[in-house]
C-alpha distance (Angstrom), angle and dihedral (degrees) to the residues before:
residue distance angle dihedral
M1 . . .
R2 3.79 . .
L3 3.82 89.8 .
A4 3.81 90.7 51.3
I5 3.82 91.3 51.8
T6 3.81 91.2 48.8
L7 3.81 92.3 50.2
L8 3.80 90.8 47.9
A9 3.81 91.1 51.5
L10 3.80 91.4 50.6
F11 3.80 90.6 48.8
L12 3.79 92.0 51.9
L13 3.80 93.3 46.6
A14 3.82 95.4 47.7
P15 3.83 97.1 78.9
A16 3.80 91.4 49.6
A17 3.80 91.4 49.7
F18 3.81 90.4 48.7
A19 3.82 91.2 48.0
D20 3.82 89.9 55.3
E21 3.81 92.5 53.6
P22 3.82 109.5 102.6
V23 3.77 121.6 -114.3
T24 3.78 111.1 -110.6
V25 3.79 120.0 -135.5
F26 3.80 107.9 -159.9
I27 3.79 121.5 -161.8
A28 3.81 119.5 -152.1
G29 3.78 111.8 -174.8
D30 3.77 150.8 90.3
S31 3.81 139.7 -72.5
T32 3.79 95.0 -60.9
A33 3.83 88.0 69.4
A34 3.83 101.7 25.9
N35 3.80 130.6 114.2
K36 3.81 110.0 -105.7
A37 3.79 132.8 -134.9
E38 3.80 117.5 -117.8
N39 3.80 91.7 -113.7
K40 3.82 88.5 60.7
R41 3.80 96.9 52.2
P42 2.97 136.7 155.2
E43 3.84 82.1 39.4
T44 3.82 105.7 103.5
G45 3.79 133.6 -175.2
W46 3.80 119.4 -138.7
G47 3.80 88.6 -127.1
E48 3.80 89.1 66.4
Q49 3.79 90.3 59.8
L50 3.79 99.1 46.5
Q51 3.81 98.8 83.6
K52 3.81 91.7 66.2
H53 3.81 89.3 66.1
F54 3.81 92.6 60.7
D55 3.78 137.3 66.9
A56 3.81 98.6 -103.8
K57 3.80 91.3 -147.1
K58 3.78 90.6 59.3
V59 3.80 105.0 33.1
R60 3.80 132.8 36.8
V61 3.81 118.8 -167.1
D62 3.81 112.7 -144.5
N63 3.79 106.0 -168.7
R64 3.82 110.9 -158.5
A65 3.83 95.0 163.6
L66 3.80 114.0 124.9
N67 3.78 137.6 -169.1
G68 3.78 117.2 -91.4
R69 3.78 97.5 8.7
S70 3.77 127.8 140.3
T71 3.79 128.4 -177.4
K72 3.82 87.2 -93.5
T73 3.81 97.1 52.7
F74 3.80 93.9 38.1
I75 3.81 87.0 60.2
A76 3.82 97.3 38.1
E77 3.82 92.9 52.9
G78 3.79 92.5 51.3
R79 3.80 92.9 -114.3
W80 3.78 94.5 123.6
Q81 3.79 92.5 49.8
A82 3.82 91.0 49.0
L83 3.80 89.8 51.2
I84 3.80 95.8 46.8
D85 3.82 90.6 47.6
S86 3.81 87.9 59.1
V87 3.83 96.5 49.3
K88 3.80 117.6 106.3
P89 3.82 130.1 -170.5
G90 3.79 111.5 -73.1
D91 3.81 95.4 26.7
Y92 3.82 125.5 122.5
V93 3.80 129.2 -135.1
L94 3.81 118.8 -157.9
I95 3.80 108.6 -156.8
Q96 3.81 119.4 -164.0
F97 3.79 122.8 164.5
G98 3.80 137.5 139.1
H99 3.81 105.5 97.2
N100 3.80 93.5 89.6
D101 3.80 97.7 24.7
Q102 3.80 92.6 63.7
P103 3.86 107.4 53.4
K104 3.83 107.7 87.7
E105 3.81 93.1 -157.3
K106 3.82 93.3 62.2
A107 3.80 125.1 88.1
S108 3.81 86.2 -132.4
H109 3.82 91.6 62.7
T110 3.78 113.1 133.8
P111 3.82 117.1 -166.1
P112 3.82 112.9 -123.3
E113 3.82 96.2 -105.9
D114 3.81 91.9 48.3
F115 3.80 89.2 47.6
R116 3.81 89.2 54.5
R117 3.81 92.5 47.9
N118 3.79 91.8 48.7
L119 3.80 92.0 52.1
E120 3.80 90.5 48.1
R121 3.79 89.6 51.1
F122 3.81 91.2 50.5
V123 3.80 91.8 50.7
D124 3.80 94.3 46.9
E125 3.80 94.8 47.0
V126 3.80 93.5 48.9
R127 3.78 90.5 50.4
A128 3.80 90.6 48.3
K129 3.82 86.6 61.2
K130 3.84 89.1 53.8
A131 3.79 89.7 -112.8
T132 3.81 130.6 123.4
P133 3.81 122.7 -104.7
V134 3.80 118.5 -153.0
L135 3.82 119.3 -168.2
L136 3.80 120.8 -148.0
T137 3.78 124.6 -168.7
P138 3.83 113.8 -133.0
V139 3.79 118.6 -85.4
M140 3.78 116.4 -111.3
R141 3.76 125.2 -97.9
R142 3.79 115.5 -130.3
R143 3.80 105.7 -103.1
F144 3.80 128.5 147.5
D145 3.79 127.0 168.8
E146 3.81 124.3 -126.5
K147 3.81 89.5 -84.7
G148 3.80 92.6 53.6
V149 3.82 94.2 -106.3
F150 3.79 113.8 146.3
Q151 3.82 117.2 -117.0
D152 3.80 129.4 -158.2
T153 3.81 118.9 -140.0
H154 3.82 102.9 -173.9
F155 3.84 100.8 80.7
E156 3.84 112.9 -171.2
Y157 3.81 98.4 -11.9
P158 3.82 99.1 91.1
D159 3.82 89.6 49.9
I160 3.80 89.7 53.7
V161 3.82 89.4 55.7
R162 3.81 90.1 48.7
G163 3.80 90.6 48.5
V164 3.80 94.3 51.4
A165 3.81 90.1 47.4
A166 3.80 91.3 52.4
E167 3.81 95.5 43.9
R168 3.79 95.4 44.9
K169 3.84 93.8 37.2
V170 3.79 91.8 -122.8
A171 3.80 124.9 159.7
L172 3.82 109.2 -100.8
I173 3.79 128.2 -157.0
D174 3.78 104.2 -167.8
M175 3.80 99.3 -149.1
H176 3.79 89.8 162.9
R177 3.80 92.4 67.0
L178 3.80 95.9 32.1
S179 3.80 93.5 53.0
E180 3.81 91.0 44.7
K181 3.81 89.4 58.6
V182 3.81 90.0 53.4
L183 3.80 94.1 48.6
V184 3.80 94.1 45.7
R185 3.79 90.4 48.1
E186 3.81 91.8 50.9
G187 3.80 93.9 43.3
P188 3.82 132.0 -151.8
E189 3.81 97.3 -50.6
E190 3.80 106.3 30.6
S191 3.80 91.1 47.5
R192 3.82 88.8 66.4
K193 3.80 90.0 79.3
L194 3.81 89.9 64.4
F195 3.81 92.2 60.4
L196 3.79 138.6 57.2
Q197 3.80 97.1 -82.2
L198 3.81 117.7 150.2
K199 3.77 135.2 162.2
P200 3.84 121.4 -129.1
G201 3.78 110.6 -77.1
E202 3.80 93.4 12.9
N203 3.81 94.8 109.3
P204 3.84 129.5 18.8
N205 3.80 91.1 -136.2
Y206 3.80 89.2 61.9
P207 3.83 106.8 31.7
Q208 3.81 91.4 167.0
G209 3.80 92.3 46.0
V210 3.78 125.9 -117.6
E211 3.80 137.9 -123.7
D212 3.79 105.6 -163.5
N213 3.79 117.2 170.0
T214 3.80 96.4 -177.7
H215 3.81 107.7 48.9
F216 3.77 124.4 64.3
S217 3.76 136.9 -118.2
P218 3.83 115.4 -135.9
L219 3.82 88.2 -94.0
G220 3.80 92.8 50.9
A221 3.79 92.5 47.0
D222 3.81 89.7 49.2
I223 3.79 91.0 53.4
M224 3.81 93.3 46.9
A225 3.81 91.9 48.9
A226 3.80 89.2 50.9
L227 3.82 88.6 52.7
V228 3.82 89.2 53.1
A229 3.81 90.2 50.4
D230 3.81 90.1 48.9
G231 3.80 88.7 49.2
I232 3.79 90.3 53.9
R233 3.80 88.2 53.8
G234 3.80 91.9 46.1
Q235 3.80 92.0 51.9
K236 3.84 89.9 47.9
L237 3.79 91.5 -132.0
G238 3.78 119.4 176.8
L239 3.80 87.1 -108.7
V240 3.80 90.0 73.2
K241 3.80 92.2 86.4
F242 3.82 89.7 60.1
L243 3.82 96.2 50.5
K244 3.78 117.4 106.8
K245 3.78 114.8 -116.9
């Protein structure tokens, strides 16, 4: 009898314990989102800045993004499988690739049709875990021509992400267009402050200086993370109730 009462009590308490467990927001992506080593600072990934937008008691950001990865290498190295094995019902997975899929000269290059299939696989496997996939187009690189006109470098890859989102009815945060608006607004010179741009001697990690038009400064990462949070609001995801005002 005592055993039966104990089992009943555990059964009744289990839903409450589960309800108190925070939702996990996983990030699958490349260096623009990834956590950075101390010897690379002040380079900062937008994924590092996302947690501050959430109530930490309700949401935990698990950033699995990594430098240099494409959909192809993220799968080949077992990183996608490790992520999906960790997903539980009710979680969210933010998926942002394209930077390293697109360049044909890189070993990470993923042909467009393979890129599409990989994204479809990601979406389907997240949904199979009763979690919510969210597709993000790649953030823009900083590139202006000699006349100060902004130039895109991603070719068809952002449109593939948009197409998969539409076909699979997946929430889409169009960071490609959102980040373009920020860079165009800031212009060729002011936009430098959003990226890893340092003069010689300015930082011991980069004694010769650096002019990086892909990776973010802390300010740039902050702005990109805020765009992601705004995108979550715009898509009316269940996560909205956990965002800080």
